[in-house]
C-alpha positions as CSV (number, residue, x, y, z in Angstrom):
1,X,22.8,-33.7,-17.8
2,X,25.5,-34.4,-15.1
3,X,27.4,-31.8,-13.4
4,X,30.5,-32.6,-14.7
5,X,29.4,-32.6,-18.3
6,X,27.6,-29.4,-17.8
7,X,30.6,-28.1,-16.6
8,X,33.2,-29.4,-19.0
9,X,30.9,-28.2,-22.2
10,X,30.6,-24.7,-20.8
11,X,33.8,-24.5,-20.1
12,X,35.0,-25.5,-23.3
13,X,32.4,-23.8,-25.4
14,X,34.3,-20.4,-23.2
15,X,37.6,-21.6,-23.9
16,X,36.4,-21.9,-27.4
17,X,35.2,-18.2,-27.6
18,X,38.8,-17.3,-26.2
19,X,40.5,-18.5,-29.2
20,X,38.4,-16.2,-31.3
21,X,40.8,-13.4,-29.5
22,X,43.9,-15.4,-30.9
23,X,46.3,-12.7,-33.0
24,X,45.2,-9.2,-31.3
25,X,45.8,-11.1,-27.7
26,X,48.3,-13.4,-26.3
27,X,46.5,-16.6,-24.4
28,X,47.3,-14.9,-21.0
29,X,45.5,-12.0,-21.8
30,X,42.5,-14.1,-23.1
31,X,41.0,-13.6,-19.2
32,X,40.9,-10.1,-19.1
33,X,38.3,-10.2,-22.2
34,X,36.5,-13.9,-21.4
35,X,35.9,-13.5,-17.4
36,X,33.9,-10.1,-17.3
37,X,32.3,-10.9,-20.8
38,X,31.0,-14.1,-18.9
39,X,29.7,-12.4,-15.6
40,X,28.0,-9.8,-18.0
41,X,26.3,-12.8,-20.1
42,X,25.1,-14.5,-16.6
43,X,23.5,-11.2,-15.9
44,X,22.0,-10.9,-19.4
45,X,20.4,-14.5,-19.3
46,X,19.0,-13.7,-15.8
47,X,17.4,-10.6,-16.8
48,X,16.2,-11.6,-20.0
49,X,12.5,-12.7,-19.0
50,X,11.8,-9.4,-17.3
51,X,13.7,-7.3,-19.3
52,X,11.2,-5.5,-21.3
53,X,8.9,-5.0,-18.1
54,X,12.0,-3.6,-16.4
55,X,12.6,-0.6,-19.3
56,X,9.2,0.0,-19.6
57,X,8.8,0.8,-16.1
58,X,11.7,2.7,-16.1
59,X,10.1,4.9,-18.8
60,X,7.1,5.5,-16.7
61,X,8.7,6.2,-13.4
62,X,8.9,9.9,-13.1
63,X,10.8,9.8,-9.6
64,X,14.3,10.5,-8.6
65,X,14.8,7.3,-6.7
66,X,13.6,4.5,-9.1
67,X,15.9,1.5,-7.6
68,X,13.6,-0.3,-5.1
69,X,10.9,-0.7,-7.4
70,X,12.8,-1.6,-10.7
71,X,14.3,-4.1,-8.4
72,X,11.0,-5.3,-7.6
73,X,10.1,-5.5,-11.5
74,X,13.1,-7.4,-12.3
75,X,12.7,-9.6,-9.3
76,X,16.5,-9.5,-8.2
77,X,18.6,-7.1,-6.5
78,X,19.8,-5.6,-9.8
79,X,18.6,-4.7,-13.5
80,X,19.4,-3.2,-16.6
81,X,17.6,-0.3,-18.1
82,X,18.9,-0.6,-21.5
83,X,16.6,-1.6,-24.4
84,X,19.6,-3.9,-25.5
85,X,20.5,-7.3,-24.8
86,X,23.1,-9.4,-26.0
87,X,20.8,-10.5,-28.9
88,X,19.6,-7.3,-29.8
89,X,23.1,-5.7,-30.1
90,X,23.7,-7.9,-32.8
91,X,21.4,-6.2,-34.7
92,X,23.5,-3.2,-35.5
93,X,27.0,-4.3,-36.2
94,X,27.8,-0.7,-37.3
95,X,27.5,0.7,-33.8
96,X,28.3,-2.2,-31.8
97,X,30.7,-0.3,-29.5
98,X,28.2,2.4,-29.0
99,X,25.5,0.3,-28.0
100,X,27.7,-2.0,-26.1
101,X,28.7,0.8,-23.7
102,X,24.9,1.9,-23.7
103,X,23.9,-1.6,-22.4
104,X,26.4,-1.7,-19.7
105,X,25.7,1.5,-18.4
106,X,21.8,0.2,-18.0
107,X,22.8,-2.0,-15.2
108,X,22.4,-0.7,-11.8
109,X,24.9,0.6,-9.9
110,X,25.6,-2.8,-8.1
111,X,26.4,-5.0,-10.8
112,X,28.2,-1.7,-12.7
113,X,30.6,-1.5,-9.7
114,X,31.1,-5.3,-10.3
115,X,32.1,-4.9,-13.9
116,X,34.6,-2.1,-13.0
117,X,36.7,-4.4,-10.9
118,X,37.5,-6.3,-14.3
119,X,39.0,-3.0,-15.9
120,X,37.1,-3.7,-18.9
121,X,36.2,-0.3,-20.4
122,X,39.7,-0.3,-22.5
123,X,39.3,-3.6,-23.6
124,X,35.5,-2.5,-25.5
125,X,37.9,-0.4,-27.5
126,X,40.3,-2.7,-28.2
127,X,37.7,-5.3,-29.1
128,X,36.1,-2.8,-31.5
129,X,39.3,-1.9,-33.1
130,X,40.4,-5.2,-33.9
131,X,36.6,-6.1,-35.3
132,X,36.5,-8.6,-32.2
133,X,33.5,-6.9,-30.4
134,X,30.4,-8.1,-32.4
135,X,32.3,-11.6,-32.9
136,X,32.5,-12.5,-29.1
137,X,29.0,-11.0,-28.3
138,X,28.0,-13.4,-31.2
139,X,29.6,-16.6,-29.5
140,X,28.3,-15.6,-26.2
141,X,24.3,-15.1,-27.5
142,X,24.7,-18.9,-29.1
143,X,22.0,-20.7,-27.3
144,X,24.8,-23.1,-26.0
145,X,26.2,-20.5,-24.2
146,X,22.8,-19.7,-22.2
147,X,24.0,-19.1,-18.9
148,X,20.8,-18.9,-17.0
149,X,20.5,-20.4,-13.3
150,X,18.1,-22.7,-14.5
151,X,20.3,-23.9,-17.1
152,X,23.4,-23.3,-14.7
153,X,23.5,-23.7,-11.2
154,X,25.7,-21.5,-9.0
155,X,27.5,-24.4,-8.0
156,X,28.2,-25.2,-11.7
157,X,29.1,-21.4,-12.7
158,X,31.5,-21.4,-9.9
159,X,33.0,-24.5,-11.4
160,X,33.1,-23.1,-14.7
161,X,34.8,-19.9,-13.7
162,X,37.1,-21.5,-11.6
163,X,38.2,-24.2,-14.7
164,X,38.8,-20.8,-17.1
165,X,40.6,-19.1,-14.3
166,X,43.1,-22.6,-14.1
167,X,43.4,-22.2,-18.0
168,X,44.2,-18.7,-18.2
169,X,46.5,-19.4,-15.4
170,X,48.4,-21.9,-17.0
171,X,48.5,-19.8,-20.0
172,X,50.1,-17.3,-18.0
173,X,52.4,-19.7,-16.3
174,X,51.2,-18.7,-12.8
175,X,50.1,-21.0,-10.1
176,X,47.1,-22.5,-12.0
177,X,43.9,-22.8,-9.7
178,X,45.7,-20.6,-6.9
179,X,42.5,-19.2,-6.3
180,X,40.3,-21.9,-5.5
181,X,40.3,-25.4,-3.6
182,X,38.5,-28.6,-5.0
183,X,34.8,-28.9,-3.9
184,X,35.3,-32.4,-2.2
185,X,37.7,-30.8,0.2
186,X,35.6,-27.8,1.2
187,X,32.6,-30.4,1.2
188,X,34.9,-32.4,4.2
189,X,35.7,-29.0,5.8
190,X,32.0,-28.1,5.8
191,X,30.6,-31.6,7.3
192,X,33.2,-31.7,10.2
193,X,32.4,-27.5,10.5
194,X,28.7,-28.2,11.1
195,X,29.2,-31.9,12.7
196,X,28.4,-31.2,16.1
197,X,26.0,-28.2,15.9
198,X,22.7,-30.0,15.9
199,X,21.0,-26.7,16.7
200,X,22.2,-25.6,12.9
201,X,21.1,-29.0,11.6
202,X,17.4,-29.3,13.4
203,X,16.7,-25.9,14.2
204,X,13.9,-23.8,12.6
205,X,14.5,-20.0,11.4
206,X,18.2,-20.6,12.3
207,X,20.6,-17.7,10.9
208,X,24.3,-18.2,10.9
209,X,27.3,-16.4,9.5
210,X,30.4,-17.7,7.7
211,X,33.3,-15.7,7.1
212,X,36.2,-16.4,4.5
213,X,39.3,-14.0,4.7
214,X,40.7,-15.2,1.7
215,X,38.0,-15.8,-0.3
216,X,38.5,-16.0,-4.0
217,X,35.6,-16.9,-6.4
218,X,33.7,-17.6,-3.1
219,X,33.6,-21.4,-3.7
220,X,33.8,-21.9,-0.1
221,X,31.1,-19.7,0.9
222,X,28.8,-21.0,-1.7
223,X,29.6,-24.8,-0.7
224,X,29.0,-24.3,2.5
225,X,25.3,-22.5,2.1
226,X,24.7,-25.3,-0.4
227,X,25.9,-27.9,2.0
228,X,23.7,-26.3,5.0
229,X,20.6,-25.9,3.0
230,X,20.8,-29.7,2.0
231,X,20.6,-30.4,5.6
232,X,18.1,-27.8,6.8
233,X,16.0,-25.8,4.5
234,X,15.0,-23.5,7.3
235,X,18.6,-22.7,8.3
236,X,20.3,-19.2,6.8
237,X,23.9,-18.9,6.2
238,X,24.9,-15.5,5.7
239,X,28.2,-15.1,3.8
240,X,31.0,-12.7,4.5
241,X,34.5,-12.6,2.7
242,X,37.5,-10.8,1.9
243,X,39.4,-11.0,-1.4
244,X,42.6,-9.1,-2.5
245,X,42.2,-10.3,-6.4
246,X,40.1,-7.7,-8.1
247,X,39.0,-9.9,-10.6
248,X,38.2,-13.0,-8.4
249,X,36.4,-10.7,-5.7
250,X,34.0,-9.2,-8.8
251,X,33.2,-13.2,-9.4
252,X,32.3,-13.4,-6.0
253,X,30.6,-10.4,-5.5
254,X,28.3,-11.3,-8.8
255,X,27.8,-15.1,-7.3
256,X,26.5,-13.7,-4.1
257,X,24.6,-11.2,-6.0
258,X,22.9,-13.6,-8.3
259,X,21.6,-15.8,-5.5
260,X,20.0,-12.6,-3.8
261,X,22.2,-12.5,-1.2
262,X,23.8,-9.2,0.3
263,X,26.7,-8.7,-1.8
264,X,27.9,-6.2,0.3
265,X,29.6,-8.5,2.8
266,X,31.9,-9.4,-0.1
267,X,35.0,-7.0,0.3
268,X,37.9,-5.9,-2.2
269,X,41.1,-5.7,0.0
270,X,44.4,-7.2,1.5
271,X,43.1,-9.2,4.8
272,X,46.8,-9.2,6.4
273,X,46.8,-4.7,6.0
274,X,43.6,-3.8,6.1
275,X,41.2,-6.0,7.8
276,X,37.6,-4.8,6.7
277,X,36.2,-6.7,9.1
278,X,38.0,-5.6,11.9
279,X,34.9,-5.6,14.5
280,X,33.1,-8.6,13.4
281,X,32.8,-11.8,14.9
282,X,31.6,-15.0,13.0
283,X,29.8,-18.5,13.9
284,X,32.0,-20.2,11.6
285,X,35.1,-19.5,9.5
286,X,36.9,-21.4,6.6
287,X,39.7,-20.5,4.2
288,X,42.3,-22.0,2.4
289,X,45.1,-19.2,2.8
290,X,48.0,-19.2,0.0
291,X,50.8,-21.3,1.2
292,X,54.2,-20.1,1.3
293,X,53.4,-16.3,0.0
294,X,55.7,-14.0,1.6
295,X,54.2,-10.9,3.7
296,X,57.1,-8.4,3.3
297,X,54.5,-6.0,1.5
298,X,52.4,-6.2,4.7
299,X,55.4,-6.3,7.2
300,X,54.8,-2.6,8.6
301,X,51.0,-3.0,8.9
302,X,51.4,-6.5,10.8
303,X,54.1,-5.7,12.8
304,X,52.4,-2.4,13.7
305,X,49.1,-4.4,14.6
306,X,51.4,-6.6,16.7
307,X,52.2,-4.0,18.6
308,X,49.0,-3.9,19.9
309,X,48.9,-7.2,21.4
310,X,45.8,-9.3,22.0
311,X,44.1,-6.3,21.5
312,X,44.8,-6.8,17.4
313,X,45.4,-10.2,15.7
314,X,48.7,-10.7,16.1
315,X,49.3,-11.0,19.7
316,X,50.4,-14.1,20.0
317,X,53.4,-14.0,17.5
318,X,54.1,-13.6,13.8
319,X,55.5,-16.0,11.4
320,X,58.8,-16.2,9.0
321,X,58.2,-13.3,6.4
322,X,58.6,-15.7,3.9
323,X,55.1,-17.6,4.9
324,X,51.6,-15.7,5.4
325,X,49.3,-18.7,6.0
326,X,49.8,-18.6,9.9
327,X,48.8,-15.0,9.9
328,X,45.4,-15.8,8.3
329,X,45.1,-18.8,10.8
330,X,45.2,-15.8,13.7
331,X,43.0,-13.7,11.6
332,X,40.3,-16.3,11.7
333,X,41.0,-16.9,15.3
334,X,40.5,-13.2,15.8
335,X,36.8,-13.8,14.5
336,X,35.9,-16.0,16.6
337,X,32.6,-15.2,18.8
338,X,33.2,-14.9,22.4
339,X,31.8,-18.3,24.2
340,X,28.9,-16.2,26.2
341,X,27.7,-15.2,22.4
342,X,27.9,-19.1,21.2
343,X,31.5,-19.4,20.2
344,X,32.7,-20.3,16.8
345,X,34.1,-23.2,14.9
346,X,36.9,-22.7,12.0
347,X,38.4,-24.7,9.2
348,X,41.3,-23.7,7.5
349,X,43.6,-25.7,5.2
350,X,47.6,-25.3,5.8
351,X,50.5,-27.1,4.2
352,X,52.8,-29.0,6.7
353,X,55.0,-26.2,7.8
354,X,52.7,-24.6,10.2
355,X,52.9,-28.0,12.5
356,X,56.2,-27.8,13.3
357,X,58.5,-24.9,11.6
358,X,60.3,-22.8,14.3
359,X,61.8,-23.2,17.6
360,X,60.9,-23.0,21.0
361,X,60.3,-19.2,21.5
362,X,59.9,-18.4,17.7
363,X,56.7,-17.1,16.2
364,X,55.3,-20.1,14.5
365,X,55.8,-21.9,18.0
366,X,54.5,-19.2,20.0
367,X,51.3,-19.1,17.9
368,X,50.8,-22.9,18.1
369,X,51.4,-22.6,22.0
370,X,48.5,-20.0,21.8
371,X,46.3,-22.1,20.2
372,X,47.0,-25.5,22.2
373,X,47.3,-23.8,26.0
374,X,44.2,-22.1,25.0
375,X,42.5,-25.5,24.3
376,X,41.6,-24.2,20.7
377,X,42.4,-26.7,18.8
378,X,40.1,-29.6,17.9
379,X,41.7,-32.1,15.2
380,X,44.0,-32.2,12.3
381,X,43.0,-33.9,9.3
382,X,46.0,-34.9,6.7
383,X,44.6,-35.0,3.4
384,X,45.8,-37.1,0.3
385,X,48.5,-36.0,-1.6
386,X,47.8,-34.1,-5.4
387,X,44.3,-33.1,-4.7
388,X,44.7,-29.6,-5.6
389,X,45.3,-27.8,-8.8
390,X,48.1,-25.9,-8.0
391,X,50.3,-28.2,-5.6
392,X,50.8,-31.8,-4.8
393,X,52.4,-31.2,-1.6
394,X,51.2,-32.6,1.7
395,X,47.9,-30.6,3.1
396,X,45.8,-30.4,6.3
397,X,42.8,-29.3,7.8
398,X,43.1,-27.6,11.2
399,X,39.8,-27.3,13.1
400,X,39.6,-25.3,15.8
401,X,36.9,-24.5,18.2
402,X,36.0,-22.4,21.6
403,X,33.1,-24.6,22.1
404,X,35.0,-27.9,22.3
405,X,32.6,-30.7,23.4
406,X,33.3,-32.0,26.6
407,X,34.7,-35.2,25.5
408,X,37.1,-33.0,23.5
409,X,38.5,-31.2,26.4
410,X,42.0,-30.5,26.3
411,X,42.3,-32.9,23.5
412,X,43.4,-32.6,19.9
413,X,42.5,-35.6,17.9
414,X,44.8,-36.4,14.5
415,X,42.9,-38.2,11.2
416,X,45.4,-39.8,8.7
417,X,43.0,-39.5,5.7
418,X,46.4,-39.4,3.5
419,X,45.2,-42.8,1.6
420,X,41.7,-41.9,1.2
421,X,41.4,-41.1,-2.3
422,X,40.7,-42.2,-6.0
423,X,42.9,-41.5,-9.2
424,X,41.5,-39.0,-11.5
425,X,41.3,-40.2,-14.9
426,X,42.5,-37.2,-16.3
427,X,44.6,-34.7,-14.4
428,X,43.5,-31.0,-13.8
429,X,47.0,-29.5,-13.3
430,X,48.4,-31.1,-10.4
431,X,45.3,-32.7,-9.4
432,X,45.8,-36.2,-10.2
433,X,43.4,-37.3,-6.8
434,X,39.8,-36.8,-5.8
435,X,37.9,-37.5,-2.1
436,X,35.1,-39.9,-3.3
437,X,32.0,-39.4,-1.4
438,X,32.4,-42.3,0.6
439,X,35.7,-41.4,1.7
440,X,34.1,-37.9,2.6
441,X,31.5,-39.6,4.9
442,X,34.1,-42.1,6.5
443,X,36.3,-39.1,7.4
444,X,33.6,-37.2,8.6
445,X,32.5,-40.3,10.8
446,X,35.8,-40.8,11.9
447,X,36.0,-37.2,13.1
448,X,32.6,-37.2,14.7
449,X,33.2,-41.0,16.4
450,X,36.6,-39.7,18.2
451,X,37.9,-42.9,19.0
452,X,41.6,-44.2,18.3
453,X,41.9,-46.5,15.3
454,X,44.5,-46.8,12.5
455,X,43.3,-43.5,11.0
456,X,42.6,-41.4,14.2
457,X,44.7,-40.6,17.0
458,X,43.9,-38.7,20.2
459,X,46.2,-37.1,22.6
460,X,46.2,-34.6,25.6
461,X,47.3,-31.0,24.5
462,X,50.4,-31.1,26.8
463,X,51.6,-34.1,24.7
464,X,52.8,-31.5,22.0
465,X,54.9,-29.1,24.2
466,X,58.4,-29.4,25.6
467,X,60.4,-27.1,27.4
468,X,63.9,-26.5,25.6
469,X,66.4,-26.3,28.5
470,X,70.0,-25.0,28.0
471,X,72.4,-27.2,29.5
472,X,75.9,-25.5,30.7
473,X,79.1,-27.4,31.9
474,X,81.9,-26.2,33.8
475,X,84.5,-23.7,32.6
476,X,87.6,-25.0,33.7
477,X,91.3,-23.6,34.4
478,X,94.8,-24.7,33.0
479,X,94.8,-26.8,36.3
480,X,91.3,-28.4,35.4
481,X,89.5,-26.2,38.5
482,X,86.4,-24.8,38.1
483,X,86.6,-20.9,37.3
484,X,84.4,-18.6,39.8
485,X,83.4,-15.5,39.3
486,X,81.8,-14.1,42.5
487,X,81.7,-17.2,44.1
488,X,79.7,-19.0,41.3
489,X,80.5,-21.7,38.7
490,X,81.2,-20.3,35.2
491,X,79.9,-22.0,32.3
492,X,82.3,-23.0,28.8
493,X,80.1,-21.9,26.3
494,X,81.6,-24.3,24.1
495,X,80.1,-27.2,25.9
496,X,76.6,-25.6,25.9
497,X,73.7,-27.5,24.8
498,X,70.3,-27.7,24.7
499,X,67.6,-31.0,25.3
500,X,63.8,-30.7,24.4
501,X,62.1,-32.2,27.4
502,X,58.4,-32.8,27.1
503,X,55.9,-31.1,29.2
504,X,54.3,-34.4,29.9
505,X,57.8,-35.2,32.3
506,X,59.3,-33.2,35.1
507,X,62.6,-31.6,34.0
508,X,64.5,-32.5,36.7
509,X,63.6,-36.0,36.3
510,X,64.4,-35.9,32.9
511,X,67.7,-34.2,33.8
512,X,69.0,-36.7,36.1
513,X,68.1,-39.6,33.7
514,X,69.0,-38.5,30.5
515,X,72.2,-35.9,31.1
516,X,73.5,-36.1,34.6
517,X,75.0,-40.1,33.7
518,X,77.1,-38.8,31.2
519,X,77.8,-35.5,32.1
520,X,77.9,-35.2,35.7
521,X,79.3,-31.4,36.0
522,X,76.4,-30.3,34.1
523,X,73.5,-28.2,35.1
524,X,70.4,-26.2,33.6
525,X,70.5,-22.7,33.6
526,X,66.9,-21.9,34.0
527,X,66.5,-18.7,33.1
528,X,67.1,-19.7,29.4
529,X,64.2,-22.4,29.5
530,X,61.7,-21.9,26.7
531,X,58.3,-23.7,25.9
532,X,57.8,-24.6,22.5
533,X,55.0,-26.8,20.6
534,X,55.1,-28.7,17.3
535,X,52.9,-31.3,15.9
536,X,55.1,-34.1,14.4
537,X,52.0,-35.5,12.8
538,X,53.5,-38.2,10.8
539,X,55.3,-39.7,13.3
540,X,52.3,-40.7,14.9
541,X,51.3,-42.4,11.7
542,X,54.7,-44.3,10.8
543,X,54.9,-47.7,9.9
544,X,57.5,-49.7,10.2
545,X,58.4,-51.4,6.6
546,X,60.8,-54.2,7.3
547,X,63.3,-54.3,4.8
548,X,63.5,-57.1,1.8
549,X,65.4,-60.1,2.6
550,X,69.3,-60.2,1.7
551,X,68.6,-63.0,-0.6
552,X,65.7,-61.3,-2.4
553,X,68.0,-58.0,-2.9
554,X,70.8,-60.3,-4.5
555,X,68.5,-61.8,-6.7
556,X,67.2,-58.8,-7.9
557,X,70.7,-57.6,-8.5
558,X,71.8,-60.6,-10.8
559,X,68.7,-60.3,-12.8
560,X,69.6,-56.5,-13.2
561,X,73.2,-57.7,-13.8
562,X,71.9,-60.1,-16.2
563,X,69.8,-57.4,-18.4
564,X,72.9,-55.2,-18.5
565,X,74.9,-57.8,-19.8
566,X,72.3,-58.5,-22.6
567,X,72.3,-54.6,-23.5
568,X,75.7,-54.4,-23.4
569,X,76.1,-57.2,-26.0
570,X,73.9,-56.0,-28.0
571,X,75.7,-52.5,-28.3
572,X,78.8,-54.3,-29.2
573,X,77.6,-56.6,-31.5
């Protein structure tokens, strides 16, 4: 069975179970029941083989600290000491609520903590009251709903969670898919992240850390880990993440736990106002933070941290209050290891806004300035449109590193992969396109080759900088003579103007060539000069398309007129 068939089959099955809730629940409320039950069923399937042995061992042990021994018997870092399973719960329909609660209380503390994040307790009473608890548990006990990792891999399970979240989100009229990123985009990001790390790809017993400050259901971390193991089975990637949404946090944590990794490294909280990895640094960072989400609620915490300067995350500046994505970018940068400790590389997805918004001296421009003047930006990849479930707008992968290879020093590579996609046969939300494997490989190769061609442009860092100069003109009196104050000429503020002078050009030379021939009395107020940075990505890949010949346009107009005549004639006949 192919992965996509497996995912669709299971997602449809779970969605069909949700339909059983119709009446007592509205469609947008289905997720409050189905998501926790899917997670619990996954644990149930995993523990089934060793369940009886764990229950027996628990009876035999007469010690206070049983946890390590029970984990050993279960074969996982979690267990359940209740005699019930989903199947056994069905044997006693009259006591289904009490028995189900007993079953949930039988889980080890780390699993109970995950279930608590779903706030599921109230739903159990309501399901029982409406005689739905037995029905949904029975549906989840069907052999077709076997969610054991032998049947459903972690990658597939991630897809299934994201697919049902997308459906629930659409039912709630929310931004469908706001919590996750298409797998092919993550694969491309991971390929680029690892592309120049030969030590990671070939070393023995290599252990590296990876962090996602907006980890959602953990899809990025899972794909990165899976990809690394496919490249080097001796390498280990230790995953760290922070997520603000309790449900997606719980799904992410359960996924990490099931894989046998340390789930304590996944933390719940608001990354912008409460950084839970304050003093930690990581080898790799990747993220897809929300676009265009305001940060009014975090304003005080962010501004307080900004006052710390470069001792905090936001020393370079802060973006406009209406869009927090560059705050996540600064958070990611703050987690880079010092170069003496091996340095770091990061890949983060943004929309077009961080490329150019903000005038010289503004927060966004100062953030770009910090990144470029510190030679952190390796590359920006323009992705095809309509790749994401919740938006069709232009998106870009920013690749940053503080350990650039010598040939990348002081340079930035722009890759235009906008046309490298295949149309989907069926849309998923706004997702109408995919990046096929061969294009993922092609984009990775273009990045690795670091050569200029139709899809790749390479520029020196200063190409993106400019000096915004203020041009003054003489203030004249009624006799047309210059107005002086303490012997100095005064500017006419009504004639004040600005010019953006590329950093690659001498300001005086530019001024003499572009300004003085037209306004000989002008001068530059040097105290007002500001340095700005912007990356006009599309300009560098713009291709001129000549307009159609006038004769062709005329023929088209005549043809349209002819069609209109026919239509009008039909109306009046």
